[in-house]
Phi, psi and omega in degrees: 000106195267348187276131179287320180305311182295320174305304188290327178297304183300315182296311173294328177303313178300311181294326179295317175300318178291322181296317178301313177302309181299323182290316182294310177307317177299310182296321180291321180288326178292316184298316185298315184294322181293314179294330180283321180292327177291331174290318178301315177298323180289323180291327171308314173299322179298323177297316186288329180295317179300310190293328178287331182271003187263136174221136186236124183277188178288341177264022180059031169279135180260131175222143186236123185275114189293332180292338185246017172301149188286340179218138184286346181295330184294339184253011179255139185278341179259010188269179183241022179242129189226154174205160183197154169245128183244131166291164174302337183264011169074017173271148182278119180264338170194149175225141174295157177290348178276344180275097178258353176232157182287140180278157175305155188290138174282167177242147177280123186236172181283162185297139178068027176258140182251147180220118181246135180193163175250130187228158175278131168281173183290341177270002174092001180275169181257140182244139151270129184225158179225133175242135175226125184258124183225152170251115181265132183269125170283157179308337179272002176097341180294154176249136182248097173292137172208169181242133175266119191234111178242136183222148174226133179286122192261020181297316187292321176299314178301314178303316176296318175301316185294321168303312177305317184290325184291316181300318187290322177287318181302320179297309180295326178284329176289333178272342180309307183294338184288319185303308177301321179296319177297321181298307183302324179295312178300329179285316179303314179300312184289328174268013176292330176289328183290322176297323181290326179295314177304316182289326175298313178297328179291323177294322179297310182299326179280350179086015181269354177205157189256343185206160178281157180290155180263352180273080177224166172303157185300324185293332186268359186293312179303324181295308182292321171306315180295319187289318177296316168306321180291316181293323176296313179305313178301317180290322176302314178304316183295322183294313180298323180295321176292319179299319189296318185289323181296317178298307175311307180302313180302313185287342179268347180300316184292317178298320179293331178285328182291312181296328175299311186290318181301313182308320182284339175279320181268099190289336181294307183254005187294322180297319176299309180304310177305318187291317187286314180295318178304312178297328180288316176302318184288325176290317176300314184300316186296309189286321174303314177300322183287326180292335183272340181259339178196165174212157175302127171221141175295318178274059174250149179297152175284143169234149179294136183274318186308310177304325181282321172302312184299323173297316182291320178296325181290323182286321182291329170299327176292319186279330177244158184292123180296333171293337183260333188232113180247125183259136173237118175254121184231075176231139179287158181288340182279339187294128182227161172217147176278083176210157175290142192290321181297326178289320175294323175302314177299312185293308189289327177298316173304313187284312177300323178297320177295322178296321180286320186296320186259042160089024177276138175257339179231125183233121181254121172248112190221171172260145175278164185297341177296328182091354180242010188227127181266131185247136180239106182239134184232168180251034182278198187284352176079180183284145173284173186296154176116174183303131181288323185307327184296341183275357183260359176272140177304123180094348180262128188242141178286332185235108174268010176269345180252162180286150180157171180241005174069031179250352188292310178297311174314310184297313179293328181287324182297314187298310184299320175294320181303333182258012181079009179263186179227162176227118181237143185250136179221153176264146184259128193295327177277000184106141185114180185234147173230136175236128181245127173252111175263123189267150179294173172309144184107343170295144177209000000 
């Protein structure tokens, strides 16, 4: 996954999903706890109300006035609220009219002690119950300890909490698709400066602008500043390169003119001197011209490769017998490489001319399956024994029987490296040589 936007969207979407689940569970638990505590507080109020409606005579007989009980449900047979008063010997001193079944057994606890808990009812339902232990002082000074036991069936509460959970989950699930959409919009707005920089770099590659804009967010200024400094340095270096070659050409013009004049006057050696001076002048003019029109640049626009190959094969067919050398070109018209056209002409020209020069009768120019590597294969005598990488060094020649200085492959290799690509030599099992040119990113 190469897209920053995709990474952020997927990563934050996973985080949002986990966050929503945890948030829902947290809210559900919190609401349940608060609802339970609220019911315990209500039951505690019922205990105080029962205590206020209770009277005990000198014979320890307990009576509860039903009319002043704190909740009418205690007098109803169909209610879910139950109450009873239990002595320390676990005998029942009083029961509410709503208590038609025995409640879960109570526990003996210290005086003035409260107990809140959830228990299972006899019918399988869940009960919330409160126990309060109190000692009633009789008229004779004795104390009568007893337990006020209040319980409530929480089926209604559970159904209410279940409805709340459904609404909560449905609300969060409905909001879940909106959050990634809002997140996507925020990412597009936040990443807009990066897209602008990408567009500006594309314009630099096409030659329509020279530097990146300085109107960028603070976090990106070191990046754009560094790239602009790199571009300025590269332009300065190319300018110095052109100037040096121009100065060299200018300084050699006068000595060459003198040698040319001497050659014209000296008939004996004139032909040789004239030939060499003309060759030197031609070389100087060619390289000076090349230096003024281009230099290897990584941020170069892509060019189509097939037209360049066609021009070279047509030129070589004029130099070599077409019945002797046959070129087979299998390149798509869409195949392009990020390299200056003059550099590509020099690289392919050196390689194709070598294939023709060293006796090949068939030269195949194709693309490898990867789609970014150009292969040039011939059926000539192939490479001599030894390490193939040595032939990419300047001055080392694969064939010492023919004229040359041994810089063609080295120059082609240097140009490919200048554009971030590679040049590799291979031996063909059936005889012949193969050269593969791998172009850097930007090739298509």
